[in-house]
C-alpha positions as CSV (number, residue, x, y, z in Angstrom):
1,M,0.0,0.0,0.0
2,K,1.5,3.3,-1.1
3,R,1.4,6.1,1.4
4,V,0.8,9.5,-0.4
5,L,0.7,13.0,1.1
6,F,-1.4,15.6,-0.8
7,V,-0.7,19.2,0.0
8,D,-3.0,22.1,-1.1
9,D,-4.2,25.3,0.7
10,E,-7.7,24.9,-0.7
11,P,-9.9,22.6,1.3
12,L,-12.3,22.1,-1.8
13,V,-9.4,20.9,-3.8
14,L,-8.3,18.4,-1.2
15,G,-11.9,17.2,-0.9
16,A,-12.1,16.7,-4.7
17,I,-8.8,14.7,-4.7
18,Q,-10.2,12.5,-1.9
19,R,-13.3,11.8,-4.0
20,L,-11.2,11.1,-7.1
21,L,-9.1,8.6,-5.2
22,W,-12.0,6.6,-3.9
23,P,-12.0,4.1,-6.8
24,I,-8.3,3.3,-6.1
25,R,-8.5,3.3,-2.3
26,R,-7.1,-0.2,-2.1
27,E,-3.9,0.9,-3.9
28,L,-2.8,3.8,-1.7
29,T,-3.3,5.4,1.7
30,P,-3.8,9.1,1.3
31,K,-3.1,11.9,3.8
32,F,-3.9,15.5,3.3
33,A,-2.2,18.8,4.5
34,G,-3.5,22.3,4.0
35,S,0.0,24.0,4.0
36,G,3.6,23.3,3.6
37,E,4.2,23.7,7.4
38,E,1.5,21.1,8.1
39,A,3.0,18.8,5.5
40,L,6.5,18.9,7.2
41,K,5.0,18.1,10.5
42,L,3.2,15.0,9.0
43,L,6.4,13.9,7.2
44,S,8.3,14.2,10.5
45,S,5.9,11.9,12.3
46,E,5.2,9.1,9.8
47,P,6.6,7.6,6.6
48,F,5.5,8.4,3.1
49,D,6.4,7.1,-0.3
50,V,5.2,10.1,-2.4
51,I,4.3,13.7,-1.8
52,V,2.0,15.5,-4.3
53,S,1.9,19.3,-3.7
54,D,0.3,22.2,-5.3
55,M,2.6,24.8,-6.6
56,R,1.1,28.1,-5.5
57,M,0.3,28.3,-1.8
58,P,0.6,31.2,0.6
59,G,3.6,31.1,3.0
60,M,5.6,28.1,1.9
61,D,4.9,27.4,-1.7
62,G,5.2,24.0,-3.5
63,A,8.8,24.6,-4.6
64,E,10.0,25.5,-1.2
65,L,8.2,22.5,0.3
66,L,9.7,20.0,-2.2
67,S,13.1,21.6,-1.7
68,A,12.8,20.9,2.1
69,V,11.6,17.4,1.4
70,R,14.5,16.7,-1.0
71,S,16.9,17.7,1.7
72,R,15.4,15.9,4.6
73,W,13.8,12.8,2.9
74,P,15.3,12.4,-0.4
75,E,13.7,8.9,-0.8
76,I,10.2,10.4,-1.1
77,I,9.0,10.8,-4.7
78,R,8.2,14.4,-5.4
79,I,5.3,15.5,-7.6
80,T,3.9,19.0,-8.1
81,L,0.6,20.1,-9.6
82,T,0.6,23.4,-11.4
83,G,-1.7,25.2,-13.8
84,E,1.1,27.2,-15.2
85,A,3.9,26.3,-17.6
86,G,6.0,29.5,-17.6
87,A,9.8,29.4,-17.5
88,G,9.8,31.1,-14.1
89,I,7.7,28.3,-12.6
90,L,9.6,25.6,-14.3
91,T,13.1,26.7,-13.3
92,R,11.9,26.6,-9.7
93,V,10.2,23.2,-10.0
94,L,12.6,21.2,-12.1
95,P,15.5,21.0,-9.5
96,V,13.1,19.8,-6.7
97,A,10.3,17.8,-8.4
98,H,10.6,14.4,-10.1
99,R,7.4,15.0,-12.0
100,F,5.1,18.0,-12.6
101,L,1.5,17.5,-13.7
102,S,-1.2,19.9,-14.8
103,K,-3.8,21.1,-12.4
104,P,-6.5,19.9,-12.4
105,C,-5.1,16.5,-12.9
106,D,-6.7,13.4,-14.5
107,P,-7.1,10.8,-11.7
108,E,-5.9,8.0,-13.8
109,L,-2.8,9.9,-14.9
110,L,-2.1,10.7,-11.2
111,R,-2.7,7.1,-10.2
112,S,-0.4,5.8,-13.0
113,T,2.3,8.3,-12.2
114,I,2.3,7.3,-8.5
115,T,2.2,3.6,-9.3
116,R,5.0,3.7,-11.9
117,A,7.3,5.8,-9.7
118,C,6.9,3.3,-6.8
119,E,7.5,0.3,-9.0
120,L,10.8,1.7,-10.1
121,R,12.1,1.0,-6.7
122,Q,12.4,-2.6,-7.7
123,L,15.4,-1.5,-10.0
124,L,17.4,-0.6,-6.9
125,E,17.5,-2.5,-3.7
126,S,19.8,-0.1,-1.9
127,G,18.0,2.8,-0.1
128,E,21.2,4.7,-0.1
129,L,21.4,4.7,-3.9
130,R,17.7,5.5,-4.4
131,N,18.3,8.5,-2.1
132,L,21.3,9.4,-4.2
133,A,19.5,9.4,-7.5
134,A,16.3,10.9,-6.2
135,G,18.2,13.8,-4.6
136,L,19.8,14.9,-7.9
137,R,18.8,18.3,-9.2
138,G,20.0,17.4,-12.7
139,L,22.9,15.9,-14.6
140,P,26.1,17.8,-15.2
141,S,26.9,18.9,-18.8
142,L,30.2,19.0,-20.6
143,P,31.3,22.7,-20.3
144,K,32.3,22.9,-24.0
145,L,28.8,21.9,-25.0
146,Y,27.2,24.2,-22.5
147,R,29.2,27.1,-23.9
148,E,28.2,26.2,-27.4
149,I,24.5,26.2,-26.6
150,V,24.7,29.4,-24.7
151,A,26.4,31.1,-27.6
152,E,23.8,29.8,-30.1
153,L,20.8,30.9,-27.9
154,E,22.3,34.4,-27.3
155,S,23.1,34.9,-31.1
156,P,21.0,37.4,-32.9
157,D,19.2,34.8,-34.9
158,P,19.3,31.4,-33.1
159,S,18.4,28.3,-35.2
160,M,16.1,25.6,-33.6
161,Q,17.9,23.0,-35.7
162,N,21.3,24.2,-34.4
163,V,20.0,24.3,-30.8
164,A,18.6,20.7,-31.1
165,G,21.9,19.6,-32.7
166,I,24.0,20.9,-29.8
167,V,21.7,19.7,-27.0
168,S,21.5,16.3,-28.6
169,Q,25.3,15.9,-27.9
170,D,24.8,16.4,-24.2
171,M,23.1,13.9,-21.9
172,G,22.3,16.2,-19.1
173,M,20.5,18.8,-21.2
174,T,18.8,16.1,-23.3
175,V,17.3,14.4,-20.4
176,K,16.0,17.5,-18.8
177,L,14.4,19.0,-21.9
178,I,12.8,15.8,-22.8
179,Q,11.4,15.6,-19.2
180,V,9.9,19.0,-19.5
181,A,8.4,18.4,-23.0
182,N,6.8,15.2,-21.8
183,S,5.0,16.9,-18.9
184,P,1.2,16.8,-19.3
185,V,1.4,20.6,-18.7
186,F,2.3,21.0,-22.3
187,G,-0.7,18.8,-23.4
188,R,1.3,16.5,-25.8
189,R,-0.7,13.5,-27.0
190,F,2.4,11.4,-27.6
191,P,5.6,11.6,-25.7
192,A,8.7,13.4,-27.1
193,A,11.1,10.6,-27.8
194,N,14.1,12.7,-28.9
195,I,15.6,16.2,-28.3
196,G,14.4,17.5,-31.7
197,Q,10.7,16.7,-30.8
198,A,11.3,18.2,-27.3
199,V,12.7,21.5,-28.6
200,I,9.8,21.8,-31.1
201,A,7.3,21.2,-28.4
202,L,8.9,23.7,-26.0
203,G,9.6,26.4,-28.6
204,M,12.7,28.5,-28.9
205,E,11.9,31.0,-26.2
206,M,11.2,28.4,-23.5
207,T,14.2,26.4,-24.5
208,R,16.3,29.5,-24.2
209,N,14.9,30.3,-20.8
210,L,15.4,26.9,-19.4
211,V,18.9,26.5,-20.6
212,L,20.1,29.9,-19.5
213,A,18.3,29.7,-16.1
214,G,20.9,30.0,-13.4
215,G,21.6,26.7,-11.6
216,L,19.4,24.4,-13.8
217,F,22.4,23.1,-15.7
218,S,25.9,22.8,-14.4
219,G,29.2,21.5,-15.7
220,F,31.6,18.9,-14.5
221,P,34.8,20.2,-13.0
222,P,37.9,19.8,-15.1
223,E,39.4,17.1,-12.8
224,A,36.2,15.0,-13.2
225,E,36.3,15.2,-16.9
226,E,39.8,13.8,-16.8
227,T,39.2,11.1,-14.2
228,F,36.1,9.7,-15.8
229,Q,37.2,10.3,-19.4
230,L,34.0,12.1,-20.0
231,G,34.8,13.2,-23.6
232,R,35.3,9.5,-24.4
233,L,32.0,8.5,-22.7
234,W,30.1,11.2,-24.7
235,E,31.6,10.0,-27.9
236,H,30.8,6.4,-27.1
237,C,27.2,7.3,-26.4
238,R,26.9,9.3,-29.6
239,L,28.3,6.5,-31.7
240,T,26.0,4.0,-29.9
241,A,22.9,6.2,-30.6
242,E,23.8,6.4,-34.3
243,L,24.5,2.7,-34.7
244,A,21.4,1.7,-32.7
245,R,19.4,3.7,-35.2
246,I,21.1,2.0,-38.1
247,V,20.4,-1.4,-36.5
248,A,16.8,-0.6,-36.1
249,E,16.6,0.6,-39.7
250,S,18.2,-2.7,-40.9
251,W,15.2,-4.5,-39.3
252,N,12.8,-2.2,-41.1
253,A,11.5,-1.2,-37.6
254,D,8.8,1.5,-37.4
255,A,9.8,5.1,-36.8
256,R,9.1,5.0,-33.0
257,I,11.4,2.0,-32.4
258,K,14.2,3.9,-34.4
259,Q,13.6,7.1,-32.4
260,D,13.6,5.2,-29.1
261,A,16.8,3.2,-30.1
262,A,18.6,6.4,-30.9
263,T,17.6,8.2,-27.7
264,A,18.2,5.2,-25.5
265,G,21.6,4.6,-27.2
266,F,22.7,8.2,-26.4
267,L,21.4,7.9,-22.8
268,H,22.4,4.2,-22.0
269,E,25.4,5.2,-19.9
270,V,23.6,8.0,-18.0
271,G,24.0,6.0,-14.8
272,Q,27.8,6.5,-15.0
273,L,27.1,10.3,-14.8
274,V,24.9,9.7,-11.7
275,F,27.8,7.9,-9.9
276,A,30.4,10.4,-11.1
277,A,28.4,13.4,-10.1
278,S,27.2,12.1,-6.8
279,I,30.0,10.0,-5.4
280,P,33.0,10.9,-7.4
281,D,35.6,9.6,-5.0
282,R,34.1,6.1,-4.7
283,Y,33.3,5.9,-8.4
284,A,36.8,7.0,-9.3
285,R,38.2,3.9,-7.4
286,V,35.7,1.7,-9.3
287,F,36.5,3.3,-12.6
288,R,40.3,3.0,-12.3
289,A,40.0,-0.7,-11.4
290,T,38.2,-1.6,-14.7
291,R,40.9,-0.7,-17.2
292,R,38.1,0.6,-19.6
293,S,36.5,-2.8,-19.8
294,S,32.7,-2.7,-19.9
295,A,32.4,-6.3,-18.3
296,M,34.9,-5.3,-15.6
297,L,33.0,-2.1,-14.9
298,L,29.8,-4.0,-14.2
299,I,31.6,-6.4,-11.9
300,E,33.3,-3.6,-10.0
301,E,30.1,-1.5,-9.7
302,T,28.2,-4.5,-8.4
303,K,30.9,-5.3,-5.8
304,E,31.0,-1.6,-4.6
305,F,27.4,-0.6,-4.9
306,G,25.3,-3.8,-5.3
307,T,24.1,-2.5,-8.6
308,T,25.1,-1.2,-11.9
309,H,25.1,2.1,-13.8
310,A,22.4,0.6,-16.1
311,A,20.0,0.2,-13.1
312,I,20.6,3.5,-11.4
313,G,20.4,5.3,-14.8
314,A,17.1,3.7,-15.6
315,Y,15.7,4.5,-12.1
316,L,16.6,8.2,-12.5
317,L,15.1,8.4,-16.0
318,G,12.0,6.7,-14.7
319,L,11.6,9.3,-11.8
320,W,11.9,12.1,-14.3
321,G,9.2,10.7,-16.7
322,I,11.3,9.8,-19.6
323,P,9.3,7.4,-22.0
324,E,9.2,3.8,-20.7
325,T,10.6,2.2,-23.9
326,V,13.8,4.3,-23.5
327,I,14.0,3.4,-19.8
328,E,13.8,-0.3,-20.6
329,A,16.5,0.0,-23.1
330,V,18.9,1.8,-20.7
331,A,18.1,-0.7,-17.9
332,W,18.7,-3.9,-20.0
333,H,21.4,-2.9,-22.4
334,H,23.9,-5.3,-20.8
335,T,21.3,-8.1,-20.4
336,P,21.1,-10.3,-23.6
337,N,18.8,-12.9,-21.9
338,R,16.1,-10.2,-21.1
339,P,12.7,-11.3,-22.5
340,N,12.3,-10.0,-26.1
341,A,16.0,-9.0,-26.1
342,A,16.3,-10.8,-29.5
343,E,13.3,-9.1,-31.0
344,P,13.5,-6.0,-33.2
345,T,13.1,-3.6,-30.2
346,A,14.9,-0.5,-29.0
347,I,16.4,-2.7,-26.2
348,A,18.0,-5.1,-28.7
349,A,19.2,-2.4,-30.9
350,V,21.0,-0.5,-28.1
351,R,22.5,-3.8,-26.7
352,I,23.8,-4.8,-30.2
353,A,25.1,-1.2,-30.9
354,D,26.9,-1.1,-27.6
355,E,28.6,-4.3,-28.1
356,L,29.7,-3.5,-31.6
357,I,31.1,-0.1,-30.6
358,D,32.9,-1.8,-27.7
359,S,34.4,-4.4,-30.1
360,F,36.5,-1.6,-31.7
361,D,39.6,-0.4,-30.0
362,E,40.4,3.4,-30.0
363,E,42.5,3.2,-33.1
364,R,39.7,1.5,-35.1
365,A,36.7,3.4,-33.5
366,P,34.1,3.9,-36.2
367,N,33.3,7.4,-37.4
368,L,29.6,7.1,-38.1
369,S,29.5,10.6,-39.4
370,E,31.2,9.2,-42.5
371,F,29.1,6.0,-42.5
372,S,28.2,6.1,-46.1
373,T,31.9,6.1,-47.0
374,L,32.5,3.1,-44.8
375,A,29.5,1.4,-46.3
376,S,31.1,1.6,-49.7
377,A,34.1,-0.2,-48.4
378,G,31.9,-3.0,-47.1
379,Q,32.3,-2.1,-43.4
380,Q,28.6,-1.4,-42.8
381,A,27.7,-4.8,-44.3
382,E,30.3,-6.4,-42.1
383,W,28.9,-4.7,-38.9
384,L,25.3,-5.5,-39.8
385,G,26.3,-9.0,-40.7
386,M,27.1,-9.5,-37.0
387,I,23.6,-8.7,-35.9
388,P,22.0,-12.1,-36.3
389,T,24.9,-13.6,-34.3
390,L,24.6,-11.1,-31.5
391,K,20.7,-11.4,-31.5
392,G,21.1,-15.1,-30.9
393,K,23.4,-14.7,-27.9
């Protein structure tokens, strides 16, 4: 039974929520608070799995409340309800809320959001690691890419295509902008599966305001870039994304699978960023012990943390409302015996692409931006010829 705390300063709204929850009363135990102060008292006296707070309240508003919850009880899943989607609201909500939903909220959407967030805990047994992931404001960006996107957005005539192209190279910005675009506040009928769709959904002005907002995006310090070879990690993810899309195309997969494969391919190592940003000293020891071997990395991560970057990355993406097909591909990209892993799905495409890219050493690393040239030399056929073998593993 999920314990959920609903916070709103309007008694009529809380009463309406209580009535809406009646059909699912066997799935969750609701409690209600009329202010942020009252909510903090309840949280101090009994455990909760989820908090759902209105944004605009007198005294302590929703952003302030959720910020306090993140600091004191990071394991609690934080959801805010808001009737506004302005950049000012979003830049305050995004660092403290895992999800933000429109107000009034469809009860089925609220139920499914709460249920899905709670189910994600099965990916991580460690409460420490759940707290670590749930407490993140965002994922750091490569300073070079952040400087490029700022320069483009501040230019006299910024191009949406250029903005999407730069953001698509950075995991931190990609995840956050897809998260925003997929919020029901923007009324999308279908989820934004890639950064191009997200930027179009948000529009240039909203994208600009979010990217340039102070504190929403941050960069890794130079020493972390060197320790964790972040440039190499970004390049690996870029190549994996492109090859995952090519693999999906080789199966004549539908457009959605190709989109999900490319997005998941780019984000499949996002868990490494979670570790590197949150516990850099511990992860540095793990990283140095692996000698750049993917198999060794999984072994050392499991020894040190009891889980892998694949699991913690998928957990974080799930909390932030990234499409489920992308989350699954991130979670299982190292697991060939996962059900349906040999079917033409985003999961299989990412796993195969990751293995193929890893099979090249640094001297022979494929340059997929020149893929047509490589194809003329038969290299594309050679790679794709490996796919049936890999699918059968």
